[in-house]
C-alpha positions as CSV (number, residue, x, y, z in Angstrom):
1,M,-17.8,171.4,75.8
2,T,-18.5,168.1,74.2
3,T,-18.2,167.1,70.5
4,L,-20.3,164.5,68.8
5,E,-19.4,163.0,65.5
6,F,-22.0,161.4,63.2
7,D,-22.0,159.9,59.7
8,V,-25.1,161.4,58.0
9,T,-26.5,159.6,55.0
10,G,-28.8,161.0,52.3
11,M,-27.1,164.4,51.9
12,V,-26.5,165.2,48.2
13,C,-25.8,169.0,48.1
14,E,-24.9,172.0,50.2
15,G,-28.7,172.6,50.8
16,C,-28.8,169.2,52.6
17,S,-25.8,170.2,54.7
18,N,-27.5,173.5,55.6
19,A,-30.7,171.7,56.4
20,V,-29.0,169.3,58.8
21,R,-27.0,172.1,60.4
22,T,-30.2,174.1,61.0
23,M,-31.9,171.1,62.5
24,V,-29.0,170.3,64.8
25,L,-28.5,173.9,65.9
26,S,-32.2,174.0,67.0
27,Q,-31.4,171.4,69.7
28,S,-30.9,172.3,73.3
29,G,-27.3,172.8,74.3
30,V,-25.8,172.8,70.7
31,A,-23.3,175.6,70.2
32,S,-22.0,174.8,66.7
33,A,-22.4,172.3,63.9
34,A,-20.1,171.6,61.0
35,V,-21.8,169.4,58.3
36,D,-20.3,168.3,55.0
37,H,-22.4,166.6,52.4
38,E,-19.4,165.5,50.4
39,T,-17.9,163.5,53.3
40,G,-21.2,162.7,55.0
41,K,-19.7,163.9,58.3
42,A,-21.3,166.1,61.0
43,S,-19.4,167.4,64.0
44,I,-21.6,168.9,66.7
45,T,-20.3,170.8,69.7
46,G,-22.4,171.7,72.7
47,D,-22.6,171.9,76.5
48,S,-23.7,169.4,79.0
49,T,-27.4,169.7,78.1
50,M,-26.8,168.5,74.6
51,T,-27.6,164.8,74.1
52,A,-26.6,162.5,71.3
53,A,-30.2,161.1,71.2
54,A,-31.7,164.5,70.6
55,V,-29.2,165.4,67.9
56,H,-29.6,162.0,66.3
57,G,-33.4,162.4,66.4
58,A,-33.4,165.8,64.8
59,I,-31.3,164.6,61.9
60,R,-33.6,161.5,61.4
61,D,-36.7,163.7,61.7
62,G,-35.3,165.8,58.9
63,G,-35.3,162.8,56.6
64,F,-31.6,161.9,56.8
65,G,-30.0,158.7,58.1
66,V,-27.5,158.7,60.9
67,R,-24.7,156.3,61.9
68,A,-23.2,157.3,65.2
69,C,-20.9,154.4,65.4
70,G,-18.5,155.7,62.8
71,N,-18.1,152.3,61.3
72,P,-18.1,152.7,57.5
73,H,-19.0,149.0,57.2
74,C,-22.1,149.3,59.3
75,A,-25.1,148.3,57.3
76,C,-27.5,150.0,59.7
77,D,-28.8,153.5,58.7
78,D,-30.3,154.2,62.1
79,C,-27.4,153.2,64.3
80,H,-27.1,154.9,67.7
81,C,-25.3,152.1,69.5
82,D,-22.0,152.6,71.2
83,P,-20.2,150.5,70.2
84,C,-22.1,149.5,67.1
85,A,-23.6,146.0,67.4
86,C,-24.2,145.7,63.6
């Protein structure tokens, strides 16, 4: 199993956390998702068919921002670089 960590922006309530969780769980290979609107963190676990790009895209398609770099100083709200070039 692989675990991906994302900083998700735009979540303001438990409903937002649930929406992100639902979107992520619909992606191929995703086994579980822990999403917390208070910290803005999402931890997604899945098998080898899960891709960061698909999970990232699902979150963005739901209207939320994503920073995959984990850098709290990153000004980019659509960061999927590793490491972050921002």
